[in-house]
C-alpha positions in Angstrom: 20.4 20.5 -21.7 20.9 24.5 -21.7 18.3 26.4 -19.7 17.5 30.0 -20.3 15.4 32.1 -17.1 13.3 34.4 -17.6 11.1 36.8 -16.3 7.7 37.8 -16.3 5.0 39.2 -14.4 7.3 38.3 -11.7 7.1 34.5 -12.4 10.0 32.7 -13.2 9.1 30.4 -16.7 12.1 28.2 -17.9 13.0 28.3 -21.9 15.1 25.1 -22.7 17.1 24.0 -25.7 17.4 19.9 -25.6 19.4 17.9 -27.9 17.9 14.1 -29.7 19.7 12.3 -27.2 17.9 13.9 -24.2 14.2 14.0 -26.0 14.8 10.1 -26.1 15.6 10.3 -22.7 12.5 12.8 -21.7 10.0 10.6 -24.0 10.8 7.6 -22.6 12.0 5.9 -26.3 14.7 4.8 -27.9 17.6 7.0 -29.9 16.5 5.2 -33.2 12.8 6.1 -32.7 13.6 10.0 -32.6 15.8 9.5 -35.6 13.2 8.2 -37.6 10.7 10.4 -36.2 13.4 13.2 -37.3 13.8 11.5 -40.6 10.5 10.8 -41.5 8.7 13.9 -40.8 11.4 16.3 -41.7 9.8 19.4 -43.6 11.4 18.5 -47.1 10.0 15.5 -46.7 6.6 16.3 -46.0 6.4 18.7 -48.7 7.6 16.3 -51.3 4.8 14.0 -50.5 2.3 17.1 -50.0 2.1 15.7 -46.7 -0.3 18.2 -44.5 0.9 17.0 -40.9 3.2 19.3 -38.9 7.2 18.8 -39.2 9.3 17.8 -36.7 10.6 21.1 -35.4 14.1 22.4 -37.3 17.1 22.8 -34.6 17.3 26.2 -33.2 21.0 25.9 -32.2 24.0 23.7 -31.9 25.6 22.4 -34.7 25.3 19.9 -37.4 26.9 17.1 -35.6 24.7 18.3 -32.1 22.0 20.2 -33.1 19.4 21.8 -29.9 15.6 22.2 -30.3 13.1 24.4 -28.7 11.8 22.1 -26.0 8.3 23.5 -26.0 8.1 23.0 -30.0 9.3 19.4 -29.3 6.5 18.5 -26.7 3.8 20.4 -29.0 4.8 18.3 -31.6 4.9 14.9 -29.8 1.7 15.8 -28.5 0.3 14.8 -31.4 1.8 11.0 -31.1 -0.3 9.0 -28.8 1.3 6.3 -26.6 0.6 2.9 -28.3 -1.4 0.3 -25.8 -0.8 3.1 -22.9 -3.8 3.1 -20.3 -6.8 5.7 -21.1 -5.9 9.0 -18.5 -8.9 9.5 -16.1 -10.5 11.7 -18.6 -10.6 9.1 -21.0 -7.7 10.8 -22.9 -5.0 8.7 -24.4 -1.3 9.7 -23.1 0.8 10.9 -25.5 4.8 11.1 -25.8 4.6 14.8 -25.5 2.9 14.0 -21.7 5.9 12.2 -21.1 8.3 15.0 -22.0 6.8 17.8 -20.1 7.4 15.7 -17.2 10.2 14.6 -17.4 11.5 18.4 -18.5 10.0 19.5 -15.5 11.4 17.2 -13.3 14.5 17.9 -15.0 14.2 21.3 -14.1 13.6 20.2 -10.4 16.9 18.0 -10.8 18.5 21.1 -11.5 17.5 23.1 -8.5 19.4 20.5 -6.5 22.3 22.3 -6.9 21.0 26.0 -5.9 19.6 24.2 -2.5 21.5 23.1 0.4 21.3 19.5 -0.1 19.1 16.9 -2.4 17.5 15.5 0.9 15.9 19.3 1.5 15.2 19.5 -1.6 13.0 16.0 -1.6 11.8 17.0 2.4 10.6 20.6 0.4 8.6 18.9 -1.9 6.9 16.0 0.1 6.0 18.9 2.5 3.9 20.6 0.3 2.4 17.1 -1.6 1.3 16.9 2.1 -0.3 19.9 2.5 -2.0 19.6 -0.9 -3.2 16.4 0.1 -4.7 15.5 3.4 -3.3 18.6 5.2 -5.0 20.7 3.1 -8.2 19.6 4.9 -7.3 20.1 8.0 -7.3 22.7 11.2 -3.6 24.0 11.1 -3.7 23.6 14.5 -4.5 19.6 13.6 -1.5 19.0 11.7 1.7 18.4 13.1 4.0 21.6 13.6 7.2 20.1 11.8 5.0 19.7 8.8 3.7 23.4 9.1 7.7 24.9 9.0 8.3 22.6 6.4 6.3 23.6 3.8 5.8 27.6 4.7 10.1 27.3 4.3 10.0 25.2 1.1 11.6 26.9 -2.1 8.9 28.9 -3.9 10.5 27.3 -7.1 10.0 23.6 -5.8 6.6 24.2 -4.8 5.2 25.8 -7.7 7.3 23.0 -10.2 5.9 20.1 -7.1 1.9 21.6 -7.8 2.6 21.5 -11.5 3.1 17.8 -11.2 0.1 17.6 -9.0 -2.0 18.6 -11.2 -0.1 16.7 -14.4 -0.1 13.7 -12.5 -3.6 14.5 -10.7 -2.7 13.5 -6.9 -0.1 14.6 -4.3 0.5 11.0 -3.6 1.5 10.2 -7.2 3.9 13.4 -7.3 5.1 12.6 -3.7 6.5 8.8 -5.0 7.7 10.1 -8.2 9.9 12.6 -6.2 10.9 9.8 -4.3 12.0 7.9 -7.4 14.5 11.0 -8.4 16.5 10.5 -5.0 18.9 8.7 -7.1 19.3 11.5 -10.1 19.3 14.1 -6.9 22.5 11.8 -4.9 20.6 11.5 -2.0 21.5 8.6 0.2 18.2 7.9 0.7 18.3 5.2 -2.2 20.7 2.9 0.0 18.2 1.9 2.1 15.6 1.6 0.1 13.2 -1.6 -0.5 14.2 -3.3 -3.7 11.2 -3.2 -6.0 11.2 -6.8 -7.0 11.4 -7.9 -3.2 8.5 -4.9 -1.9 6.3 -6.7 -4.7 7.1 -10.6 -3.4 5.7 -9.6 -0.2 3.0 -7.8 -1.4 1.7 -10.9 -3.4 2.4 -13.0 -0.5 0.2 -10.5 2.1 -2.8 -12.2 -0.3 -5.2 -10.3 -3.7 -5.2 -7.3 -3.9 -7.3 -5.4 -1.4 -5.8 -7.2 1.7 -4.3 -3.5 3.3 -7.0 -1.7 2.3 -9.8 -0.3 4.4 -12.5 -2.8 6.1 -13.4 -4.0 9.6 -11.7 -7.5 8.1 -9.1 -6.3 7.0 -5.6 -7.3 9.1 -3.8 -5.4 11.7 0.3 -4.1 10.0 3.0 -3.2 11.8 5.7 -2.1 9.6 8.6 -2.0 11.3 12.3 -0.2 10.1 9.6 1.0 7.9 11.7 3.5 5.7 9.9 5.8 3.3 7.2 3.4 3.1 8.0 0.9 0.6 6.7 -2.1 2.1 3.3 -0.7 3.2 2.7 1.3 -0.4 3.4 -1.6 -2.4 0.0 -2.3 -2.2 -3.2 -0.7 -3.8 -4.3 1.2 -1.3 -4.0 2.0 2.9 -6.9 5.0 2.5 -8.7 5.3 5.9 -6.7 2.7 7.9 -6.3 3.4 11.5 -4.6 -0.2 12.3 -1.4 0.2 10.6 1.5 1.6 12.2 4.9 2.2 10.5 8.1 2.1 12.9 11.1 4.0 11.2 14.3 5.2 14.0 16.0 7.5 11.3 14.1 11.3 12.1 14.4 12.0 8.5 13.2 8.8 6.7 10.1 9.3 9.4 9.2 12.6 8.5 9.4 11.5 4.6 7.3 9.1 5.8 4.6 10.9 8.0 4.1 13.4 4.6 3.8 10.5 2.2 1.0 9.4 4.3 -0.5 12.9 4.0 0.1 13.0 0.6 -1.8 10.1 0.1 -4.8 11.0 2.4 -2.9 8.2 5.1 -3.2 10.3 8.2 -4.7 7.6 10.1 -1.4 5.4 10.0 1.1 6.2 12.8 4.8 6.6 12.7 6.8 6.1 15.6 10.4 6.0 16.6 10.4 3.0 18.3 9.3 -0.9 18.6 8.4 0.2 22.4 6.2 2.8 21.4 3.8 0.5 19.9 2.9 -0.6 23.5 1.8 2.9 24.6 -1.2 5.2 23.2 -1.2 6.4 20.1 -2.2 10.1 19.5 -5.3 9.8 18.1 -5.9 7.7 21.5 -4.6 9.6 23.9 -7.1 12.5 23.0 -9.9 10.2 23.8 -11.9 11.6 26.7 -13.0 8.3 28.2 -10.6 5.9 28.4 -11.4 2.7 29.9 -8.9 1.0 31.7 -9.3 -2.7 30.7 -9.3 -1.6 27.1 -6.0 -2.3 25.4 -4.4 0.4 24.6 -1.6 1.1 21.4 -0.8 -1.2 19.4 1.4 -4.3 20.3 0.4 -6.8 18.0 -0.7 -7.4 14.5 -1.8 -9.8 12.0 1.1 -9.4 9.3 4.1 -7.5 10.8 6.7 -6.5 8.1 10.6 -5.8 8.4 13.3 -4.6 5.7 16.1 -3.6 8.5 19.1 -1.4 6.5 22.3 -3.9 6.8 25.4 -4.2 4.3 27.3 -7.2 4.4 28.4 -8.2 7.9 27.5 -5.3 9.7 26.3 -5.7 13.4 27.4 -9.1 13.0 28.3 -9.0 17.1 25.4 -6.9 18.0 22.3 -8.4 19.9 20.5 -5.8 18.1 21.4 -6.8 14.4 18.8 -8.1 11.1 17.9 -11.0 13.2 16.9 -9.1 16.1 14.2 -7.7 14.3 13.1 -11.0 13.1 12.6 -12.2 16.7 10.8 -8.4 17.4 8.3 -9.2 14.5 7.7 -12.4 16.1 7.2 -11.1 19.4 4.5 -8.9 17.8 3.0 -11.3 15.6 -0.8 -12.4 17.1 -1.7 -16.7 17.0 -2.4 -16.7 13.5 -0.5 -14.2 12.1 2.4 -13.7 9.9 5.5 -11.8 9.4 8.0 -11.1 6.3 11.6 -10.0 7.3 14.1 -9.5 4.7 17.7 -10.4 6.5 20.9 -10.5 4.4 22.2 -14.1 3.6 25.4 -14.0 5.9 22.8 -13.8 8.7 22.2 -17.7 7.5 25.4 -19.2 6.3 27.2 -18.6 9.6 28.1 -22.1 11.5 27.4 -22.7 15.3 30.9 -22.8 15.8 31.3 -18.6 15.3 29.6 -18.0 18.7 28.0 -14.9 17.1 24.0 -13.4 18.1 23.5 -13.7 14.9 24.0 -17.8 15.2 22.2 -17.7 18.2 19.3 -16.0 16.8 19.1 -17.9 13.9 18.3 -20.9 16.4 16.5 -18.8 18.6 13.9 -18.7 15.9 14.5 -22.2 14.9 13.9 -23.4 18.3 10.9 -21.6 18.7 9.3 -23.1 15.2 8.6 -19.2 14.1 10.3 -19.9 11.1 7.7 -21.1 8.0 9.7 -20.5 5.4 13.2 -19.3 3.8 13.3 -17.5 0.5 16.8 -16.8 -1.1 16.5 -13.7 -3.0 17.9 -13.4 -6.5 21.0 -11.7 -6.9 21.9 -8.5 -7.4 17.9 -7.5 -6.2 19.0 -4.6 -4.3 19.9 -2.2 -7.5 22.5 -0.1 -4.3 23.6 -2.9 -3.2 25.2 -5.3 -5.7 27.3 -7.3 -3.6 24.8 -8.1 -0.9 22.9 -11.2 -1.1 19.3 -11.1 1.1 17.0 -13.7 2.3 13.3 -13.3 3.3 12.2 -15.2 6.5 8.6 -15.7 6.4 7.2 -15.8 10.2 4.5 -17.9 11.7 2.7 -17.0 14.6 1.7 -20.3 15.1 2.9 -23.3 12.9 -0.3 -25.5 11.8 -0.5 -29.4 12.6 1.4 -30.7 9.2 4.1 -27.7 9.4 5.4 -28.3 12.6 8.8 -28.7 12.7 9.3 -28.1 9.7 10.5 -25.2 7.7 10.1 -24.7 4.0 13.4 -23.8 1.8 12.9 -21.7 -1.5 16.0 -20.9 -4.0 14.6 -17.9 -5.5 17.6 -17.3 -7.3 17.2 -20.8 -9.1 13.9 -20.1 -10.1 14.8 -16.5 -11.1 17.7 -17.9 -13.7 14.6 -20.6 -14.7 11.8 -17.9 -15.3 13.5 -14.6 -16.0 11.1 -11.1 -14.6 7.9 -13.6 -13.4 10.1 -15.1 -10.6 7.8 -13.3 -8.2 4.9 -15.6 -9.2 6.4 -18.7 -9.1 8.4 -17.9 -6.0 4.3 -16.9 -4.2 2.9 -20.3 -5.8 5.6 -22.1 -4.4 5.0 -20.7 -0.7 1.2 -21.5 -1.3 1.8 -25.1 -2.9 4.7 -25.9 -0.4 6.1 -27.8 -3.4 8.5 -26.4 -6.9 8.5 -29.1 -10.1 12.4 -28.6 -9.8 13.4 -30.5 -6.5 16.7 -28.5 -6.2 14.3 -25.0 -5.8 12.3 -25.7 -2.9 11.8 -28.2 -0.2 10.7 -29.1 3.4 13.5 -29.6 5.9 13.1 -30.7 9.7 13.9 -28.3 12.4 14.9 -30.9 14.8 16.7 -34.6 13.1 14.4 -37.7 13.6 17.4 -40.1 14.0 20.7 -40.2 15.1 22.5 -39.0 11.2 19.2 -37.6 9.7 19.4 -33.8 7.9 17.7 -30.9 10.2 18.2 -27.5 10.1 19.1 -27.1 13.6 22.6 -28.7 13.4 24.2 -25.9 13.1 25.5 -25.6 9.8 24.5 -22.8 7.4 20.5 -22.9 6.4 20.7 -20.9 2.8 18.9 -22.7 0.7 21.0 -23.1 -1.5 23.5 -25.0 0.8 20.8 -27.1 1.8 18.8 -28.4 -1.0 20.7 -31.1 -3.2 18.9 -33.6 -4.9 19.1 -36.1 -7.4 19.4 -34.9 -11.4 15.9 -35.1 -12.2 14.5 -37.8 -15.1 17.8 -39.3 -15.3 18.6 -42.9 -14.8 22.1 -43.5 -13.5 21.9 -46.8 -14.1 21.0 -46.6 -17.6 23.0 -43.8 -18.1 26.0 -45.0 -17.3 25.3 -48.3 -19.0 25.5 -45.5 -21.9 28.4 -44.1 -21.1 30.2 -47.5 -21.0 28.9 -48.8 -24.6 29.9 -45.1 -25.9 33.6 -45.5 -24.8 33.9 -49.2 -25.7 33.6 -48.2 -29.5 35.3 -45.1 -29.4 37.8 -47.1 -27.7 38.1 -50.7 -29.4 41.6 -52.0 -27.6 40.0 -50.9 -23.8 36.7 -53.2 -25.1 37.9 -55.4 -22.5 38.9 -53.7 -19.6 35.6 -51.4 -20.2 33.3 -54.3 -20.0 34.7 -56.0 -16.9 33.6 -52.4 -15.1 31.0 -54.1 -12.5 28.0 -51.5 -12.6 24.9 -52.5 -10.5 22.2 -51.0 -9.4 22.2 -50.2 -5.9 19.4 -51.6 -4.0 16.4 -49.7 -2.5 16.9 -50.9 1.1 20.2 -50.1 1.1 20.3 -46.2 0.6 23.2 -44.4 1.0 23.4 -41.2 3.9 25.2 -38.1 2.9 27.3 -36.4 5.3 28.5 -32.7 4.9 32.3 -32.2 4.3 31.8 -30.1 7.5 31.4 -33.0 10.2 33.8 -34.5 8.7 36.6 -31.7 9.5 35.1 -31.9 12.4 35.6 -35.2 13.7 39.3 -35.0 12.1 38.5 -37.1 9.4 39.7 -34.4 6.5 41.3 -31.3 6.8 41.0 -28.1 5.2 43.9 -26.4 3.7 43.6 -22.6 2.8 45.3 -20.3 0.0 47.3 -17.9 0.4 47.8 -14.7 -0.7 51.3 -14.2 -2.4 52.6 -11.5 -4.1 53.1 -11.5 -7.4 57.4 -10.3 -7.2 57.9 -13.8 -5.1 56.4 -15.9 -8.0 59.1 -17.0 -10.5 60.2 -20.1 -12.7 62.4 -21.7 -10.0 61.2 -23.4 -6.7 58.0 -25.4 -5.4 54.6 -25.4 -7.8 52.0 -22.8 -7.0 48.6 -24.0 -7.6 45.9 -20.8 -8.0 43.2 -20.2 -10.3 44.7 -20.2 -13.6 46.2 -23.6 -13.0 42.8 -24.9 -12.1 41.0 -23.4 -15.2 43.8 -24.5 -17.4 44.8 -21.5 -18.7 48.5 -22.1 -17.1 50.1 -25.3 -16.9 50.8 -26.9 -13.3 54.7 -26.3 -12.5 55.2 -23.1 -14.6 54.2 -21.0 -12.1 56.7 -21.6 -8.7 58.4 -19.7 -5.7 61.4 -20.3 -4.0 62.0 -21.6 -0.5 63.4 -18.5 0.6 60.6 -16.2 -0.5 58.2 -18.9 0.6 59.9 -18.1 4.2 58.1 -14.4 4.3 54.9 -16.5 4.2 54.8 -18.7 7.5 51.2 -19.5 7.7 51.2 -21.4 3.6 51.4 -24.8 3.8 53.2 -27.1 1.7 50.8 -30.2 0.1 50.9 -33.8 0.3 50.6 -37.1 -2.0 46.6 -37.5 -2.1 45.9 -34.1 -1.4 42.9 -32.5 -3.2 43.3 -28.9 -4.7 39.5 -27.3 -5.4 38.7 -24.0 -7.0 34.7 -23.5 -6.0 34.3 -20.3 -8.3 31.2 -20.4 -10.9 31.2 -24.5 -10.1 33.5 -27.0 -8.6 37.3 -27.6 -10.1 39.5 -30.6 -8.2 42.7 -31.9 -9.0 44.5 -34.3 -6.7 47.8 -34.0 -5.8 49.9 -37.4 -7.1 53.6 -35.8 -6.1 52.7 -33.4 -3.6 54.8 -30.2 -2.5 52.7 -27.4 -3.8 51.3 -24.0 -2.6 48.4 -23.0 -3.1 47.3 -19.6 -3.9 43.9 -17.9 -2.7 41.3 -18.5 -3.8 42.1 -22.2 -4.5 41.5 -24.5 -1.2 42.7 -28.1 -0.5 41.2 -30.8 1.6 43.5 -33.6 3.1 42.3 -37.1 4.4 44.1 -37.5 7.6 44.4 -40.7 7.5 45.7 -41.2 4.0 49.5 -40.0 4.7 49.7 -43.4 7.6 48.1 -45.2 4.6 50.9 -44.6 2.6 53.7 -45.5 5.3 52.1 -48.6 5.6 51.0 -47.9 8.9 47.4 -48.1 8.4 45.4 -51.1 6.6 43.5 -50.7 2.9 40.2 -51.5 4.4 40.3 -48.9 7.0 41.1 -46.0 5.0 37.1 -45.2 4.6 38.3 -42.2 1.3 40.7 -42.2 -1.1 42.1 -39.1 -3.2 40.7 -40.0 -6.3 36.8 -40.4 -5.0 37.0 -37.6 -3.1 38.0 -35.1 -6.1 35.2 -36.7 -7.5 32.5 -36.9 -5.6 33.0 -33.2 -4.4 32.8 -32.4 -8.3 29.3 -34.5 -8.4 26.8 -32.1 -9.8 24.7 -32.6 -6.2 27.6 -30.4 -4.7 27.4 -27.9 -7.8 24.3 -27.0 -7.0 25.0 -25.0 -4.0 26.4 -22.1 -5.7 25.7 -18.4 -3.8 26.5 -15.3 -3.7 26.0 -11.4 -5.4 29.0 -11.3 -7.6 31.1 -14.0 -7.2 29.5 -17.6 -7.4 30.8 -19.7 -5.0 30.0 -23.1 -3.5 30.8 -23.3 0.5 33.5 -26.8 0.5 31.8 -27.5 4.4 28.4 -27.4 3.1 29.3 -29.7 -0.1 28.4 -33.6 1.0 29.6 -37.0 0.7 27.7 -40.1 0.7 29.4 -42.5 3.2 30.4 -46.0 1.5 32.1 -48.8 2.4 36.0 -48.9 2.4 36.2 -51.8 -0.6 33.2 -50.0 -2.4 36.1 -46.7 -2.1 38.8 -48.5 -3.3 37.4 -50.1 -6.2 36.2 -46.6 -7.3 39.5 -45.7 -6.5 41.0 -48.3 -9.1 38.5 -47.0 -12.0 38.8 -43.7 -11.6 42.9 -43.9 -11.6 42.4 -46.4 -14.6 40.9 -44.0 -16.5 42.8 -41.2 -15.6 45.9 -43.0 -17.0 43.7 -43.7 -20.2 42.9 -40.0 -20.8 46.6 -39.2 -20.0 47.5 -41.4 -22.8 45.2 -40.1 -24.9 46.0 -36.4 -24.5 49.1 -37.5 -25.2 48.1 -38.7 -29.0 46.2 -35.7 -29.3 49.3 -33.6 -28.2 51.0 -35.4 -30.5 48.5 -35.2 -33.9 48.7 -31.5 -33.1 52.3 -31.0 -33.2 52.6 -33.1 -36.4 49.7 -30.5 -38.0 51.7 -27.6 -36.8 54.9 -28.8 -38.0 53.5 -29.7 -41.4 51.2 -26.4 -42.1 54.6 -24.2 -40.5 56.9 -25.7 -43.3 54.6 -25.8 -46.0 53.7 -22.4 -45.1 57.2 -21.2 -45.4 58.1 -22.9 -48.8 60.6 -25.0 -46.9 58.2 -28.7 -47.2 57.0 -30.1 -50.2 54.3 -33.1 -50.1 53.9 -35.8 -52.1 51.8 -38.9 -51.9 53.7 -41.8 -51.7 53.7 -44.5 -54.3 51.2 -47.5 -53.7 49.4 -45.3 -50.7 45.5 -44.8 -50.9 
């Protein structure tokens, strides 16, 4: 946008030239809409049709390929075009595209001032100080206002003050202007955006708090403490907080604390207190300290509340070994809750996934929360919810001051990421409904889990494993009769492969009796017991991989992009990687990105490349050597590979950028050794038959290729044999 500064009577004015792309952006429409306006309302078109409507403004500068238009002329023309389906303004008039265009133009000018001031944050402070003074600050005596506000408002850049006052006049309130300026933080290149609560999360928490008006003034409204308040996204997610004296915000960062205070003043909410530390909640608030008749028996301050909100600004792994980490705020929220209160705390999902063996403060604090029975629900939020932390996953802890009789010792796990993939942008409403009813129509989306085990082998959240909903919510495939589906598959296989009809018919399939229900055990438990060994993949330089030596198994091999054995590493090069493990016969390879792919190593002698991992059955080597009997082998390679890749484990994926399944959180059914041996025999035979069919298909493909190539080059002539049909 081209800007020309002019001066008239000492006041600064701005004349702007805008391109078609900028008109599109400022009027908040699509580029085809602007092109359509210019084509349909061209001067010559209107004159030819004797149409008296004003034409679209002609270019005043630029070139034919990039014309520039006078911004005021464009705004005047857009004033004639109402925005369809828009809510009427307070005066009853319909908003126009001209209103949008002028507001966008004014904000563009405000953004342009950022380069003339010391910093983006200084511009935001100046703007919010003006909003605060135009808000409730304008109704107070100066001696009653905070000294920093008077100083910031007094030294605010005149151009910023002028632009903000115009914005207040246009939007109708200083609060709306303050919110608009904070919404410009990204365009102003301010670091405030990195810690801002995502709008979808604020909307979800607002919905969970209750119906509209829950945070508005009134004697029966709940008291609220907002820890890690930032610039107030969670507080202002509700309709109105004006006139409340029972809301306290805690924010340790001086800049954000100042901006929150100014924003509250702009919204006429000066009775909401802002303090720097949770410990300040136990002391007298400023307006209480001014009381003349203090009763020593009266509980001053606000040590607890009906609602406690928090969104601590932590990145992945940040302060994991620190006592003041993200879950420390959850414990603080529980401490501040009244007996019947409710807390909503956003935490990074990694705080919920670390196993007990990690022995970090995060694990200890997580188990402390569960042991206190303070967690009512864990909501795994959709990935990429935070616009500025695309690689981080977050979860919402719903905390309770005390558990109801029916909810004691239980936690509701909700996979909102799975819900969002099913319902799209309406996920916040669906999640709120699930939390209200305690169930979801899809079993994998929500379920209750006990905190403590009901029996020796029963699942419980205090078993030291991840408590992330995606890792815990595994269920049978819904609306599927496995017995009937297997019979159908057996029938279809017999028809497609008539030569195997007898073998397929001999497969014994029966329903498992309900009294003989199969228990499941996590892979992590098998690893801890020494029944399985985890083989990690390694990072090997591309220069060390060639075509001779031991086969390497990486992502490409697991995805069938490269044949196994196509890439190899020489033994002398492998010696540079002492941590690399050579696989043995019977090891199972796994790639757990965007699903689970498995492969059984029938020969051994391979090297795994990250992110491929492997599992080794500890007793299998002794079995192959004849040192262990068949009936003592608890698991075999083929069943292990297929059971790991079963749908119930495929559902356990998590991760914002790359969806992965945690190997330790997969589970396996506990089957008797004879059933495992029978499953191994069937799977080996099906794999042998599959390999034979693959060879037949490859032979047919090769025949087709050779025929087509010979005919294409003119070397082959095809003719039908005599007597053939």
